[in-house]
N, C-alpha and C positions, 0 to 999 in steps of 0.2 A: 568138784564139779564133774558131771558125767562126761565121758568121752564123746558122746553124740553131740553134746552142746559145744564142746571145744572144736570139733571137726566141722560143725554146721554153721556156726556163727563167728564172724570176724571179731577182732578185739573192739573195733569201732562200734559194731552192733551190740556186743556184750556191754560196753560202757554205756551206751544209750539206754539199753534195757535196765541196767543197774540204776542209772540216774532217774529213770522214770519211776521205778518202785521206791527209790530213796526219797524222791520229792513228794509223791502222792500217797505212799503207803500201799500195803497189800490190798485193802478193801476198796480204796478209791481208784485203783488202777483197773481199767476195764480190759477185757480180752481184745476188744477192737483197737485199743491203744497199743497193745502188745503186737497185734498184727501190723499196725502202721510202722512201729519201730523196728520190728524184726524182718518185715517183708514176707513173713510166712502167713499162710491162711490158718483159719481156726483148726482145721483138721491136722495140719502139720505141727502146730504148736502142741497139740495133745499127743500126736504120734511120736514126735522126736524129743519133746521136752517133758512129757508126762503131765502136761497141763500147767495152768497158772501157778498152782501151789509149788510144784517141783521147780519151776523156773524161778520163782521167788526165792526159794531156799538156796538154789544154785547161785543167785546173785548176792545173797547174804554171805555165802562162803567166799565168793570172789572179793567182796568188800573186805571181809576179815583177813583174807590173804594179802590183798594188794594195798589196802588203805590204812588199816589200823597200825601196822608196824611203824609207819611214818610218825603218827602222833604219839605213840607210846615210847618212841626211841629215847627220850630223855631218862625214862625210868630204867633203861638198860644199864645206866651208870649208877648202879645201886651203891657203889663204894663212895659216891659223892653225898650220900645221905640226904639231908633236908634240901640241899642245893638242887639235887636231881628232881625232887618233888616240886620245888619252886619253879624250876625251868619248865617242867611239864605244864604247870598251870599257866605260867606267863605266856606260853605260845598261843593261848586262846584269846589273848587281847587283840592280836593282829592276825587272826585266822584268815587264811586266803579264801575269800568267798567263792572264787571260781573253782577251787579244789574241793571245798566242803561247804556248798551253798546252803545246805539244810542240816547243819550240825553233823551228828553221827547216825549213819543208817541203822546200826545195831540198836542204838539207844532210842531212835524213833520207833523201831519195831517193838521195843520193850513196852512202849506206851499202848500198843495194840495187842501186846502179848497174850492177855487173858483170852482173847478171841481166837488165837492161833492154836494149832495142834501141839502136842507135847514135844515133838522133835524140834520145832522152831523155838518153843519156850526154852528147851534144854540148851540149844545152841546159843541163845542170848545169855542164859545163866552162866554157861562156861566162859563166855567173854567177860562177864562181870567178875567171876571168881578169879580169872587170870589177871585182871586189872588189880584186884585186891592183893593178889600174891606179889605183883610187881611193887606195889606200895609197901607191903610188909618187908620185902628185901631191903628197900631204901630205909625204912624206919629201923630195922635191925642194925644196919650200918650206922645210922645216926646215933643209936644207943652206944654202939661200940666206939664211936668217935667222940663220945661225951657231948653230943648235940642235943640229946634227949635224956630225960630222967630214966633210970633203969626200971622204975615202977610203971612206965608207960604201957598201957594195954595195946599192943601193936595191932592185934586183929580188929579191935573196936575203932581205932584211929583209921586204919586202912579202909574199913567199911564206910566210915564217915566220909573219907576222901572220895570213894567211889560214888557215893550219893551226890557229892558236889560236882563230880564230872558229869553225871547224868543231868544235873540241874543246869550246868553251863551249856551243855549241848542242846538242851531244850531252849535256853535263851537264844542260842545261835539260830536254832530252827525257826524261832518266832521273830528273828531279825531285830533283836534288842540292840540298843546302842552300845558302842564300845565302852562308854562311861559306866553303864550298868554292869557290864562284864568285868570291868576293872574293879568296881566296888566289891563284887562277889569274890574275885580273886584276892583282893586286899584282905578281906575278912578271913579267908582260908589261910593266908600267910600269917596273919596275926595270931590265929588259933595255934598254928604250929609253933610259933615263938613262945606261947604260954606253956608249952610242954617241955621247954629247955630246963 
């Protein structure tokens, strides 16, 4: 995030700006709404923040830095193998709606991604790749711990799990019932068991 944004906007305003983009998306967020949330006029938004697009990218980076480490934390225990993956998915059954009211900001942006510029597309792709790598570390440990067959194609399974995370976050964004989310996670868990 640019130093101008850090110096000019309080954490409270930054959070409100991030949540506005997160809830409405880039294209449905108007400059007038940004003026209301930030307290800056149109000219100041372009002068200090580079405009709506740069402010949006800064909020994506803020989300990536401040929010995603919390929900990817279970995958940092790669030595736990499949248990780490199951703990990661199980957290979404009782996701705190006040903390993540609209699923994942990055995943929501991915659904708009073809309409964004390449820098935003690449930022979202990097997040997806990093998530896949976290799964791959856990799956490698699972093979080493004899939890998975040695013939398991780790990259394919990791990519499959990433797709399921994107699906789960989309379900959260559309406020699907906990029961629907539980069913989804149950199928993912059953799939992992078939690989043992």
